[in-house]
N, C-alpha and C positions, 0 to 999 in steps of 0.2 A: 042336715046338710051342713058342710063347712063354711065359712063365711070368712072371705078376702077381702082386697082392696082396701077401702075406708072400713069395712068391717073387723079388720084383722086386729083392732084394740081390744074387741069383745071375744076374741078366740081363745078359749080354754087352756091352749098350750102356751099362753105365753103367761112364760113361768118367773117366779124372781129366782136369783141365784141359789138360795136357801134349799131349793125345789131341786135342783140338780146336782147327783154326787157323784165326786171323783174318787178313784181309789187305783192305787198300782197294784200289779200284777206280778209277783216272782216268775215272770216268764223268760223265754231263752231271747237273750240280746244278740243278733247277729250285725257285722261291722256295715257301714254304707259302702258302697262301691267306689273306690279311689279316695278313702276318706280314711283318717284316724279316729274320726267319731265313731260313738256307738249307738245304736237305735235302742228305744224301750217301748213297751207298750203302755196306754192309760186306758181305764175303762170309766164307760161312763152310765148312769143311770137316771131317768127321769119319770115323771107320772106318765101315767096313761091318758091319753084324751077319749072323751067319752061319746064323739060324733058316731053316728051310726055307717056313714059313709067314709070314715078314716081309712086309708089305704095304706099309710106307712109315715117313715120318718127319714130325715136326710141331716148329717152332722156336718158343719161346716167348720172350719179350723185352720189356722196359720199361726205363724210365730210374732204375730203383732195385733193390737186391738183393731179389730174391723178390716184387718188385714186378711181373709180367710182365702187361703190360696187352694185347698182341699176340700172334696165333698166326697160323701159318702153315704149311698141310700143305705139303710139297713134294712128295710121292710117293717112288716107291723111289729117291730120289737122296742121295748122302753131301754134296753140295756146292748152296747157294744163296746168291742174292743178298737183302739185306734194303735195301730204298729206303724213301724218304723219313725218313730220319734225320735231327735237327737237328743242325748242325754246333755245336760247343763245346759238347754234353753226352756225359755218359757212360750206357751203355746196357749192361745186363746181359742173357746169352743162356740157355737150356738147351734141350735136344734130348731128344725121347721117340721110341720106336719103335711101331707098332701092328702088329696081325697082321690078316689076311683078314676076323676077324669083329669089328673095331673094339675088341678088346682092346688097351691104351694101357700102357706102362710107366712106371715113375718116371722123374722127372726127371734127367738126368745132372747132373754136378757144375757149377757155374754158372762161366760165364767173362763177361769184360767188355772193352769198347773203347770208349776214350776217341775222339769222331769230332772231330778236329781241324779249324780253319779252315785252308784253304789261303790265304795272303797272301803273293805274289811277290815284292812288291815293297815290302813293309812299310808300307804307308800305313794298315794298321787295319780294310781293308775286303775281305773274304773275294773271290778271285778269281770265285769264281760271281756274288758280290754284282755284282762292276763289270762284268762280261761281260752279265748279264741284268736288271739292274736300272736300273744306273747309266750304263750304255755310258762309262764309265771304261777306260783301258788297264789290265791287271793288271800289265802289267812296267812300268808308268811311275808311280811315285807321285806326280806332278804331270802329270796329263793334258794339261790346258791350257796349262802353263808360264807361270801367273800367279802362281807365287811363294807357293802354299799347296798343301800334300798335300791328295790326292783325300780322306782321311778327316776333315781338320782342315776340309776345304772343306764338307764334308755336315754338320759340326757346327755350322760358321757358319751355312749358310744354312737350316738346319732342314727344314720342311716347305716351304718353297721354293725348293729345289735345282732342281727342274724349271721353276721358272718363267722368265719370258725378261722381266728389268726393261728391258733397252733395246730390245726388239721387234724385234732383228735377226735371229730365228729361231735361234738359240744358246740354250741353256738354260743359267741362271747356273752350273751348275757345270761347264759345259764351255766356257765364256765366258772369254777371257782379260782383258777389261773388260767388266763386266757390265752398267756405266751409261754407258758410251759415252764417257766423258769425256777418254779419251787415257791414262789411268793403269791401271798392271796392277790386277787387285783386290788381289794380294798388297802390291805397292807402297802401295797405299791403306791396308791394313790395318796395314802396319809403321808409317804414318805416323798412327795413329789417325785416319782418316779411313774414308767410308762407301765402300765398294764399290757398293751398289744406288743412291746418292743422287749425280747428277753434277754436283750443286752443291758437292758435300763432296770436295775436292780437296787432295792432298799440297802441303805447302808449298814442297818443295824439289824442282827440274828434276833428273831424274835422268841424271847427266851427268859424266864423267868426261875430262881432256883431259891431256896429256903429249908427251915427247918422247922417241925412242930413236934407235938408230944402228945400224943393220943393214948388213950389207956383201950379197952374193950368196949365203950360208947362213941357213937359216932360224933366225929369234931369235923365243923364247917372249917373251910380254908379260904378264907378270902384273897385272891389274887390282886396284887396291885395294878395289873397291868389288865387289859381287856382281849382274849383271843377270839378268833373266830371259829375256828377249830382245834382247840387244845388239845395238845398229845400228854398225857400225864403220867409219869412215873413215879413212884413212891416205895423206895427202899434202900438199902437193906434196912432190917430190923436191928436196934441195938441190943445190947444184953444185960438188960436192968433186972429183969425177972426172966428166969431160967426156963421157964414151962414153956416149951417148943408151940410157936405159932406164926400166923402170919400177917401180911399187912392186905386190909381190902378196902376197897376204893368204890364210891357209886356217885352219881349225881354230878357228873361232870358238866360242865358248863362254860359261857365264856367267861364268867367272872370266879369260877371257884371250884371247888368239890369237896366232898366228904370221904372221911378216912377213918379207920379203927382197927384195933389190933384184934383178931380173930385165933382164939386158941384151937387147938385141933378137937375134934369134936370128941372125944375121949374124954378130954379135960371138964373143969367145971365153969369154962368160959369167962371167969373173971381174971383180968390180967392189971397188971400195975402198969405204971405210964414208962413209954419207950421214948426215945428219939428217933424220927425216921426223916429223910431227906428228900425233898419234892424237888422234880424239874417238871416244865410246863415248857412246852414247845409249839409253835403253829406248824400245823401240818404240813410237809412238804418237803421238798429238797434243798439243800444249800451249799453252795460251795464257799470257804473262807478264803480270806485275802492270799495265805501259801498254799492254796489249792485242794486243803482236806474238805474231804466230802462228808456231809451230814445229813442224815435223814431222818425224819419223824414221821409216823404211820400208826396205822391201825388195821386190826380184821378181826372176823368172828370166827371163833371155832369152839366143836363141844369133843375135840379129840382127847382122847384120855390114854387108850390104848397104844392109838400110833399117831406120830408125828404129822403136822400141818406144814406143810412147805412154804413158805413165805418168801416172794421173791422182791428185790428192793425195785424201786421206781427206775434208778440207774445203776448203772454197775459201778463197783469199787474200784479203785486201782489197788488196794492192799483189803485185806480181809478186816471187816470193822469189828469195833467192841458194840456188842447187842444187849442193850438191857431193855426186860420186858415186864409189862405187868399188867393183871387184870384189873379192869377198869370199871367192870358191872358187878351188880350183885343179884343176878338172876336164881340162884340157888343159895340156900343156906347153909350145905355144906362148906367146911374150911377147903379151899384149894390153894394150890400155888402152881408155879410153870416152870417149865425146863426146856433149855436151849441146848442145841447139838448141830453139828453139821456145818457152820457158817463159811460163807465162800463169799467171794467178792459179788455176789449176785443175790445171796438170800440166806437164809437160814431155816431151822426145822423146830418146831413148837409144840409142846405139847402141855397137858393140864395134869395135875396129881393131886388128888384127893388122899387123907390118911389110909395107912397099908388096909387095915381092918375093911375097909368101904370095899365095895363091887367099883370097880373105876369107870363109873359113867358121872357125867357132869352134864348141866343143861349148858346151852350157848351161851358164852360169855363173850365180850368186846377184850380185846388184847390189845394195849399200846405199846408203841417200842422207840426207842431211838438207836438208831445206826451211827456210828461216830468211828473215823478212820483214825488209827492209834497218833497220836500227836500232841503237843503240848504248844502253849504260848499265850497268847492275848485276842481275845476277841472284843472288840466294842468295850474295852476296860474290865473285861472278868478275866482273869488269869486260870487258866485251864491245864487240866494233864488227863491224859487219854490212852490208857495201856491195858496189856495181858500178863499176867502172871505166867511164870513155867507150872506144868501140870503137878504142883506142888500141896495145892490146899485141901485139906481135909476137915474131919472133925475137930483136931485139935488147933488150938489157936496160931495162927501164922501171922507174921508183922507183915506189911507192904509201906514200905518207905519211899516216900515222894520225891521224886526227880526235882521237883519245881520250889521256889522259894516263896510261901505264902506268908503276906501280910496279915493274915487272920487266921484263925484256926478253919478250914476249908468245906465245904460241904460235898460230901462223899456218897458216891452209888457206886453199886457193885451187882453183878449178876454172874452165876455159872455160865461158862460158855460150852461145856460138855455136859453127857449125862453118862460119864463111865458108870457112877454108882448110880443103880435102880430104885434105890429105897427112896421113899417119899423125903423131902429133905430143902431146905432155905438157906439162905446165909443171915449169920448174926454177926454183929459188931461191938467192940468196945475199946475204949481207951484212946478214942482220936485227939490228935493234937496237932501242931504246925508241921508235924515231920511225918507223921504215919499214922496206921492204923492198926489194931489187930482185928483179925477175921476169923470166922469157922464155919463149918457146914454142922446144921443143926437137922438130926431124923428126928421123926415123931417116933412113939414108941405105943401105938396104938395094938400093935400084933405081936410087938416082942418087945424085950429091955434093951436089946443090943442096938448101939447109937455110932458103931462104928462106920464112917464112911471113907471109900476109897479116893484117892487123889482126884480132882478137876482143875481145869484152867478156869482162873476168874478174872473177868474183864472188869474193869473198873474205869470211874470219870470223877475228877475231882475240881471244884470250883472253889475259886476264893470269894467266899461270900461276905459282902461289905454293906450289907442292909436291905 
């Protein structure tokens, strides 16, 4: 039989801490009522008592040594799981044995366990809080990619984290642009602007421009600025090597992208070094000081035989210049894009492979920048955005700049029409302070003919100062 009272010292259940084992189980943790704390489970195991009249065991535990506030009768089992423990606290445990008539042994030696918070992405919020309360991703420190970590954003919003400041159906914590002013919450916060106030916007246009000289191999472009949702355009292609080719982009992230020159599939793929311009903007809609509207965005499409209708987030006052680029590399076949039907509300877009191919292509990400025709200075960057008349074809055509640039500017251009249906893209040469020569380049996979009807060209020019 079991011995109690003064005899409890000889009771075989009185174990040393080394004979009681603790381990955590990855079980579902739910929030405590009226608390931001989260509960966890701790599992316990101990050695079996050998008395014939053993009936079961009880677990005593609490948040302080010898301060046991809870008791669990586990029956005649040598393991149990204690649930509802608050993460971030230490708990102390002992076990007793009792016999068939209810006699109970003294406590075993005390053991303790710290119930750690699990925070996979290191944003200061436990995984269980992210999953069960906030709806954030426990594997991403910045779920909405707005430039503020989830933990810092909860601190910023306080009790209004689950409010919807702009009424778009997305709570502030999960909304990249909580006031729908076209600027990321992180970008506004960094510029001491209020992410909840659409009238409070950063003074700087989030933009970076430059030139790079890739060949047919992938070149990594490291950005000087860090972007949250970068929209990248790299075009048009210079005319150093006259084999028809396109610019391909892949692996766009907050710090850079990769670019290479890809010849059309019927050629040998070896291409000399070219000069291409790149422009990177934070995704969003912007209004410059003079009222000019600018939008940077992206979409996905596999359309080749018909055009994808792309709607702008805000209606423009005049038809914008639109430049667009394929910014993923989901299929090896060379591909370009064609624009048409530009209005104040949107445009149409489709991809083109070489004419010899069946016009089928995998879904790709397309990035675009729409900018109302204008010229001036924004944050010290001189710019000119215009359209040509319907005059640009396969022959070199000279564009003369209106602005007086201090340096040879960075040049971007795209056809604004699809009057000629043959697969084609723009090339340029002889760029200087005053202008540039451009022409439309057709590939020759199907035939040798390279004449292209006239198109409207949209271009953007920026004074590159380093």
